N, C-alpha and C positions, 0 to 999 in steps of 0.2 A: 183922850186917845194917846196911845204910846207913840213917842216920837223916836222910834228906833229905825235905823236904816233897814231896808229889806235884807241886806246881807247878814246883818246882826240877827234878824229874826230867823233866817235860814240856819245860822249857827246854833241858835237856841233850839230850833226844831230838831236838828241833828243830835244835839246833846240829849234832848228828851227821848228821842227814839232809841238811842244807845242805852239810856237808863231803863227804858221800858223793856227792851229786848233782854238786857242783863237780868231784869226782874223775872222775865218769863223763864229764862234758863235756870235761875235759882229755884223758881216755882216747880219746874219739871223735876229737878234734882230732889227737892224735898218730897214731892209726891212719890217718886221712885223709892225713896228711903222708907216711906210709910207703907208702901204697897205690900211689904212682906207680912204685916201684922194687922192691917185694918181693911175693911171692904171699901171699894171705890166710892160707893154711894154715901158712906159715912164721911169720907174725906170731902167729897163734893158738897154734902149738906153743911158741914161745919164751915167750910170755906165760904159758901154762898150766904150762910146766915150772918157771918161777920161782914161779908161784902155788901149785903143788902142794907144793913144798918148804916154803913158808911155811905152807900149810895143815897139813901133817904136823907142823910145829913146834907149831902151835896145838893140834892133837889131843893131842900129848904133854903140853902144858901143861894142857889141860882134863881130863886124867885118864888118858891112855895110849892105845896103839894098839887096845886091845880095843873102843874106841868105834866103830871102822870096821866091826865085825861088824854085819850087819843081817839082819832076818828078811824084809825086803821088797826083795830084789835086783832083781826085775823092775820094781818101781815106780821105784827109783832109776835104772834103766837108761832107762826111758821118760822120766822127768824130765830126765835128762842129755841125751837125744836132742832133746827139745823145746827145751831151752835152747841146744843147739848150733845147731839150725835157726834159732832166733830171732836169736842173735848173728850167725851167718854171713850170713844174709839182710840183716840191718841193716848190717853192715860192707861188704857188696858194694854196697849202695845208696850208702853213704857215699863210696865211691871215685869215684862220678860225680855224685852229687847235692850241692847245697850243704848244709852242716851243718844249717842251720835247717829246711830242707825235710824232710830225712830224720828229724830229731828230732821235728818236729811230727806227721808221719805216724805215728811210733812211739807217740806219745801217744794214739793211738786205743785203746791197750791197756785203760785203765780202762773205756772204753765197752764193749769186748768182754766184759770181766769182768762188768759189770752185766747185759749182754744174755744171756750164756751161763750166768749163775748161775740163770736161770729153768729151762732143761732139766736142767742138771748138778746143781744143788744144791736144786732145787725151791723157790727163793726167789720171793717175790711182789714184783714191781716195779710200782709204781703208774704212772699216766698221766703224772705230772709228770717222773719220772725217765726214762720211756720217751721222752717228748718231748725231753728234754735229750739223750739218746743219739742220737736222729734228727738233732737240730741238729748234734751233733758229727760225725756221718757225712756230713752235707751239707758240712761244712768239709773233710772228706777228699776228697769228690767234686770240690769246687771246686779243690783243689790238684792233682787229676788233670787238670784243664783238658780235660774231654771234648769241648769245642767246638773246641779248637785242632787244626789239622792236624798230623800227625806231623812235618811239615817244620819247623814253628815251635817245636815242643818241642825242648829241648836233648837230651833223653834219651828212650829208648823207654818206652812205657807200662808194660812189664814191670818196668823198673827202679823206676818210681814205686810199683808194687805190692809191691816187696820189703820196705819198712819196715812195710807193712800186714800182710804175712805174718809179719814179726817180732813185731808187736803181737799177732796172733792166737795164735801159738804160745806167746808169753809168758803171755797170758791163760789159755790151756789149762793151762799148767804151774801157774799160781797156783791155779786152781780144783781141779785134780787134787790138789795138795798140801793144799788146804783140806778136800777131801772125804775124802781117805784119811788125813789127819793123820799126817804123817811125824814119827816120834818119834826124831830123831837130833839130835845137837849141831850147832850152826852150823858148827863147824870140820870135822866129818865130812862134812857136806853140801858144803862147799867142795871137799874132796878128791874126792868122787864126781864133782862137776861138772867140775873141772879134768881128772880122769882121762878123762871122756867127750870133752872137747876134744882131749886128747892122742891118744886112739884115733882120732878122726875125722881130725885133721890128719895123723897118720901114714898113715892110709889114703889120703888125698889125695896125700901124698908118694910112696907106693909106686906109685900109679897115674899121677900126673901130675907128679911132682917134677922131672922133667927137662925139663918145658915142651913136651913133644911135641904137646900139643893146641892150642897157640895160636901165632899169629905176630903180627907188628907190626900187621897189618891187622884183627885181631880187635877186637870191641867192648871198651871199657875195663873193664867189669865182669868180662867173661870172662877178660881178661888178668889181672886181679887174682886171680880164682879159680884160674887154671890155669898161671900163668907158672912158670918154673923157680926152684928155691931158689938163693939166692946168699949168699955170705958177706957179712955186713953191713959197710958202709963204716964207717970209724972214727967219723965224726961221728954215725952212727946208733946206735952202741952204747948211748949213754946213753938214747936214745929207747926202744929195746927194753927196757932195764932199767927205765925209768920206767913203761912199760906193765905190766911184770910186777909191780912193787911196788904200782902203782896198784890192781891186782886185789885185793890183800890189804886195802888201805885201803877200797876200795868194799865188799867183802864184810863187813868188820868194822863199818864205820859203819852200813850198812843194817840188819844183823841187830841191832846194839845199839839203834839208834833205835827199831825196832819192838818191842824187848823192854822199853825204858824208858817209852815213851809209847804211848797207844793209837792204833790205826791211823787213826781219824778225825782225830786231832790232827796226826799226822805226815804222812800221805799227801799232803795238798794242797801241802806244801812241795816235793814232787818236781817240781812244775811250774816251779820256778826254773830247771830244765834248759832250758826253752824260750828265755827271754831270754839265758841263757848261750850257747846254741848260735848265736843271732843275733850275739852279741858276738864269739865266736871266729871265726865264719864271716867277719865283716867284718875283724877284726884280722889274722888270719893269711892268709886266702884272698881278701880284698877283695870278698866276696860280700854284697850286700844283697838280701833277699827281694823278689821281684816282687809286685805287688798281690794276685794270687790267693793267694800263700802267706801274706801278712799277714792276709787275710780268713780263710783256713783256720786259721791259728794262733789268731786271736781266737775263732773258733767252737769249736775243739777245747778251748781253755783254759777258756772260759766254761762249756761243757757238762760238762767233766770236774769242774770245781770245784763246779758246781751239784749234780751227782750225789753228790759227797762230802758237801756240806753237808746235802743232803736225807737221806742215809743217817745222818748224824750226828744230825739232828733226830729221826729215827725211832729213834735210839739203837741202831742195829744195831752191836753190837760185832764187827766183822769182824776176826778175828785173821789178819792177813796173815802168811804164813810169814816167818821171819827171812831177810833178805838174798835176796829173790827176784830183784829186777830186775837182769838181766844180770850176776849175780854170777859 
């Protein structure tokens, strides 16, 4: 057993979550860079093919392939599907939205988790936390800019709803996992999830891999979803490899962080993802958020952190499953 003080472990957990979230923001930036030339299902397939190999290696190291046996195949299938929907809708939004905007909208997930824990887990959520959740959703609405005419919005409203769908499916996955208590090793979970991605992306390939459903005139998100597979250009090989290796890093850092530190300590540090998204958006794509997005970011950030602090005050030890977020 490790003879480290709890404080030391909390420090390590926070270090790991910061590394994991930084890896997520690099991952999103790389996927946005590739989104102009490759279809989403090809990126997802390549990434998960690399990820599943690393996952299988980890399974072997954690005790052998018998860990992949499960008594809850239906549950894993449903979890896998929710995570696939969450990821794909988020990445589709990324192809046309600025990084900061897509990321901020995705951060509605903790608000959904708080709200949905009432019907799903029967938790009691007091007026203060409910108020904070409402403030956060006001931030989401402001970012939707309902007063703007479609002509002045750079993207369609449907695209703006994609990261919100990603947040909702992510939240459902978290709650389902919490309710049903998945008793599998983190490495086995990683393999199930990457297998779900591979299955879905191969399905897309079989149906649309030759690009028959889109042409140059199609909307950019649709093109990203349905364009034909192409052999990667030499300069993109490293990007594809980076995305694949990143998956393992993200999965490992997040699951370890939540294992070493309690959720209330670790979770607020996930919000570092928001300033990082603004940073990459500006550095790589030259995007700075418009005022509505700044207001939305501030409200979502403040309400999310308030909810966490309030839960912590109430000493709710919410055991978030290892490595949930976009693993």
